C-alpha positions as CSV (number, residue, x, y, z in Angstrom):
1,M,31.6,24.0,-2.7
2,R,30.1,23.1,-6.0
3,I,27.4,20.5,-6.6
4,Q,25.6,19.4,-9.8
5,V,21.8,19.6,-9.9
6,L,19.8,17.5,-12.3
7,L,16.2,18.7,-12.9
8,F,13.4,16.5,-14.2
9,A,9.8,16.7,-15.5
10,H,8.3,20.2,-14.9
11,F,11.3,21.4,-13.0
12,K,13.4,21.0,-16.1
13,E,10.8,22.7,-18.3
14,K,10.2,25.6,-16.0
15,A,14.0,26.2,-15.5
16,G,14.7,25.8,-19.2
17,T,17.6,23.4,-18.4
18,S,18.1,19.9,-17.1
19,K,21.4,20.4,-15.4
20,L,23.2,23.2,-13.6
21,M,26.1,23.8,-11.2
22,V,25.4,25.5,-7.9
23,E,27.8,27.1,-5.5
24,L,27.0,26.4,-1.8
25,P,28.6,27.2,1.5
26,A,30.3,24.3,3.2
27,G,27.8,22.4,5.4
28,A,24.8,23.4,3.4
29,T,21.7,21.2,3.7
30,V,19.1,20.1,1.2
31,S,16.9,22.8,2.6
32,T,19.5,25.5,1.9
33,L,19.9,24.2,-1.7
34,K,16.1,24.5,-2.3
35,Q,16.0,28.0,-0.9
36,I,18.9,29.1,-3.2
37,L,17.4,27.4,-6.2
38,G,14.1,29.1,-5.5
39,E,15.8,32.5,-5.4
40,Q,17.8,31.8,-8.6
41,I,15.0,30.2,-10.6
42,Q,11.8,31.8,-9.5
43,A,9.7,29.7,-11.9
44,I,10.4,26.6,-9.9
45,E,10.1,28.1,-6.4
46,P,6.5,27.1,-5.9
47,L,7.2,23.5,-7.1
48,L,10.1,23.0,-4.6
49,I,7.6,22.8,-1.7
50,T,6.5,19.3,-2.8
51,S,9.7,18.3,-4.6
52,V,11.5,15.0,-4.0
53,V,15.3,15.3,-3.7
54,S,18.0,12.7,-4.2
55,V,21.7,13.0,-3.3
56,N,24.1,10.7,-5.1
57,R,21.1,8.6,-6.3
58,E,19.6,8.1,-2.8
59,F,16.6,9.9,-1.4
60,A,17.5,12.9,0.7
61,F,15.7,15.1,3.2
62,D,15.8,18.8,4.2
63,E,18.1,18.3,7.1
64,D,20.7,16.3,5.2
65,I,24.1,17.9,4.7
66,L,25.3,18.0,1.1
67,P,28.8,16.6,0.4
68,E,31.2,18.4,-2.0
69,G,30.7,17.4,-5.6
70,A,27.3,15.8,-4.9
71,E,24.9,14.9,-7.7
72,V,21.5,16.1,-6.7
73,G,18.3,15.2,-8.4
74,I,15.1,17.4,-8.1
75,F,11.9,15.9,-9.3
76,P,8.2,15.5,-8.4
77,P,6.8,12.7,-6.3
78,V,6.8,9.5,-8.3
79,S,3.8,8.4,-10.0
80,G,17.6,-8.6,-6.0
81,G,19.7,-11.3,-7.2
82,G,21.3,-14.5,-5.8
83,K,20.9,-17.5,-8.1
84,F,17.6,-16.3,-9.4
85,P,17.3,-14.0,-12.4
86,T,16.5,-10.3,-11.8
87,V,15.8,-8.1,-14.8
88,L,15.7,-4.4,-14.1
89,R,15.5,-2.0,-17.1
90,I,14.6,1.5,-18.2
91,T,14.3,1.4,-22.0
92,Q,12.9,3.1,-25.0
93,D,12.5,-0.2,-26.8
94,V,9.2,-2.0,-27.4
95,L,8.4,-4.2,-24.5
96,N,8.4,-7.9,-25.4
97,L,6.2,-10.0,-23.0
98,N,7.4,-13.4,-24.3
99,E,11.1,-12.5,-24.0
100,L,10.5,-11.1,-20.5
101,V,8.8,-14.3,-19.4
102,K,11.6,-16.3,-20.9
103,E,14.1,-14.3,-18.9
104,V,12.5,-15.1,-15.5
105,T,11.7,-18.8,-16.3
106,L,13.9,-21.5,-14.8
107,P,13.6,-25.3,-15.0
108,T,11.9,-25.2,-11.7
109,T,9.4,-22.5,-12.7
110,G,5.7,-23.5,-13.0
111,A,4.0,-20.1,-12.8
112,V,4.7,-16.6,-13.9
113,A,2.5,-13.7,-12.9
114,V,2.8,-10.6,-15.1
115,F,1.4,-7.1,-14.7
116,T,1.3,-5.0,-17.8
117,G,0.5,-1.3,-17.7
118,V,-0.7,0.3,-21.0
119,V,-1.4,3.9,-22.1
120,R,-5.1,4.5,-21.5
121,G,-6.8,6.6,-24.2
122,I,-10.0,7.3,-22.4
123,T,-10.2,7.9,-18.6
124,S,-13.8,7.5,-17.3
125,R,-13.4,7.7,-13.5
126,S,-12.3,10.5,-11.2
127,D,-11.3,13.0,-13.8
128,P,-12.9,11.9,-17.2
129,H,-10.7,12.9,-20.1
130,E,-9.1,11.8,-23.4
131,T,-5.3,11.1,-23.7
132,I,-3.7,11.4,-27.1
133,R,-0.3,10.4,-25.9
134,L,1.9,10.0,-22.8
135,E,5.5,11.0,-22.4
136,Y,7.5,9.0,-19.9
137,E,10.7,10.3,-18.4
138,A,13.0,8.7,-15.8
139,Y,16.1,9.5,-13.7
140,A,17.5,6.3,-15.2
141,P,20.5,5.5,-12.9
142,M,18.6,6.1,-9.8
143,A,15.5,4.4,-11.2
144,E,17.3,1.1,-11.8
145,G,18.8,1.3,-8.3
146,K,15.4,1.7,-6.8
147,M,14.0,-1.1,-9.0
148,A,16.7,-3.4,-7.4
149,Q,15.5,-2.3,-4.0
150,V,11.9,-3.3,-5.0
151,A,13.2,-6.6,-6.1
152,D,15.0,-7.2,-2.8
153,E,11.8,-6.2,-0.9
154,I,9.8,-8.7,-2.9
155,R,12.3,-11.5,-2.2
156,E,12.2,-10.7,1.5
157,R,8.4,-10.9,1.6
158,W,7.9,-13.8,-0.8
159,P,11.0,-16.1,-0.5
160,A,9.4,-18.6,-2.9
161,V,9.6,-16.1,-5.8
162,E,12.3,-17.1,-8.3
163,G,12.7,-14.6,-11.1
164,I,11.7,-11.0,-11.0
165,A,11.5,-8.5,-13.9
166,I,10.7,-4.8,-13.6
167,V,10.9,-3.0,-17.0
168,Q,9.7,0.5,-17.6
169,R,9.5,2.0,-21.1
170,I,10.1,5.8,-21.5
171,G,9.5,8.2,-24.4
172,L,6.4,9.2,-26.3
173,L,3.8,6.4,-26.2
174,D,0.4,6.1,-27.9
175,P,-2.8,4.7,-26.4
176,G,-2.7,0.9,-26.1
177,T,1.1,0.8,-25.8
178,P,2.5,-1.2,-22.9
179,T,4.5,1.1,-20.6
180,V,5.6,-1.2,-17.8
181,L,6.0,-4.9,-17.2
182,I,6.3,-6.6,-13.8
183,A,6.9,-10.3,-13.8
184,C,7.4,-12.7,-10.9
185,S,8.0,-16.4,-11.4
186,A,7.7,-19.3,-8.9
187,A,7.5,-23.0,-8.8
188,H,3.8,-22.9,-8.0
189,R,1.1,-20.3,-8.5
190,D,0.0,-20.3,-4.8
191,T,3.5,-19.3,-3.4
192,G,3.1,-15.6,-3.7
193,C,3.8,-14.7,-7.4
194,F,0.5,-12.9,-7.8
195,E,0.9,-10.8,-4.7
196,A,4.6,-10.1,-5.5
197,A,3.7,-8.7,-8.9
198,R,1.0,-6.5,-7.4
199,Y,3.5,-5.3,-4.8
200,G,6.1,-4.6,-7.5
201,I,3.9,-2.2,-9.5
202,D,2.6,-0.5,-6.4
203,R,6.1,0.0,-5.0
204,L,7.4,1.2,-8.4
205,K,4.8,3.9,-8.3
206,E,6.0,5.0,-4.9
207,I,9.8,5.1,-5.1
208,V,11.1,4.6,-8.6
209,P,11.7,8.1,-10.2
210,V,9.6,7.8,-13.4
211,W,7.1,10.5,-14.4
212,K,4.6,10.9,-17.2
213,K,3.2,13.9,-19.1
214,E,-0.4,13.6,-20.3
215,I,-0.9,15.1,-23.8
216,G,-4.6,15.6,-24.7
217,P,-6.9,17.7,-26.9
218,D,-6.8,20.5,-24.3
219,G,-3.1,20.7,-23.7
220,E,-0.5,18.8,-21.7
221,A,0.6,18.5,-18.1
222,W,3.0,16.4,-15.9
223,V,1.1,14.0,-13.6
224,E,2.3,14.1,-10.0
225,G,2.0,11.3,-7.5
226,H,1.1,11.8,-3.8
227,Y,3.6,9.5,-2.1
228,H,6.7,11.2,-0.5
229,P,9.6,9.0,0.3
230,E,10.4,8.4,4.0
231,K,13.7,7.5,5.6
232,G,14.7,4.1,4.5
233,D,12.8,4.2,1.2
């Protein structure tokens, strides 16, 4: 059978391509695919040990059997709805805080908690260094699907939250540039909107397939996270 494999971040760079077709025997598993890819593209073989895999835009695991014609994503660990507005977006456009707040504000809204991540030019803790620029990349169709999952999780934990926005900017971004906006609105500030916005950014960093490459005076490197998805993520 034939499947399509999409490569992201350093997998794409090491392989020299972002997409390839792979022939597999019927009943092949994710583990089989990784073994074959490692043999065919030796440059990515060491990376496959810690890779995250998706099949048809859902996380997959070594024992999972691949269906005919599957779309398989290979990438590093990643650093709702109803009557209420839910804004989920991967974009290359400049992030507009005022427009975002407007999108999640209803006549009943009395509070909007917003988290904004920006490109940090100087890192002083853990591994002190200078960043000239960040390059963000996303597996956009899957990322927006996982953003919807995060929004659903927020609504389950904080039922008083009204509007939710999760917007990630991709591309080359300079220090001081907003990269991500999480906004949660509610009728009152003490009904969970602060906690929901914090949960939103933390969960995005775990399961939404977005990566960044740090570009500095001494070179560039993709930044990997440490969280590996589990069944149900």
